[in-house]
N, C-alpha and C positions, 0 to 999 in steps of 0.2 A: 141240862142237856149235855150229852156226851158226844163230842165230835170225833170223827175218825176212829170209831170203835173197832173197825176191822182193818186197821192199818197194818202194814207189814211189821212183824216182830211182836205183835200183840195177839194173844189168844182171845179173839172176839167172842167165841162161844163161851169160854170160861168167864169172861167179863159179864156177858148177858145172864148166865146162870147165877153168878154172884149177885148181880143187880136184882134178879128175881127173888133170890133167897132173902135178901135184906129189905125188900120192899114191904112197907107197912100195908096192912089191909086197906084197900081203896086207893093206894098210891099209884102213881103212873111212872112209867119209864118212857123217856122221850129221847129219840136218837135221830141224828142227821148224818147222812153219808153221801158220798159222791155218786152222781150219775150224770156225767157230762154230756150225754146224748141229748139232754134237754136244752142245750145251748144251740138254738136255731136262729139264724138271722135272716131278715128280709129287708132289703134285697140280699141275696147270697153274697158271701165274702170268701171266695176260694182261698185267699191267702190265710185268713184266719182258720179255715177248715184244715189246711195243711199243718199249721202250727198245732192245732188241737189234736190232730192225728199223731203228730210227733210226741205230744204230751202223753197220750194214751200209751204209746209204745214205750216211752221212757218209764212211766209209772209201772208198767208190767215188768220191764227189765229189773226194776228195783224191788219187785215182789208185791206190788200193789195192784189195784183193780179200779180203774177210773169209772167203771159202771156198776160197782158193788151195791149202790143204793137200791137198784131195782130188785135185789134179792133179800132185802131186809126182812120181809115177811117170812120167808122160809127159814132165815137164821133165827128169828124169834121163836118160830114153831119148834125148831130143832133144840133150842135152849129150854123148851118147856113152858114158854109163855102162852097162855091159853086165850086170853081176851085181847084181841088186837084191833085197834081202831084205825 
């Protein structure tokens, strides 16, 4: 598993293309990325929501994307990966 594939300073598309290139027939690529929108609490916790919003802002300022996980499918397609589960 490769974590933080699309982190700032790393060419995630190049990494995906290289992973695809060296993958053995029948092999699998597994990736995990952030999508902090999945952090939902019941009952709601406004203090945590404010901290999480600040985290998203800070990560964006540093060149990151706290919601990048939801775009993994399109990144794999762009890198030429055809079979995606």
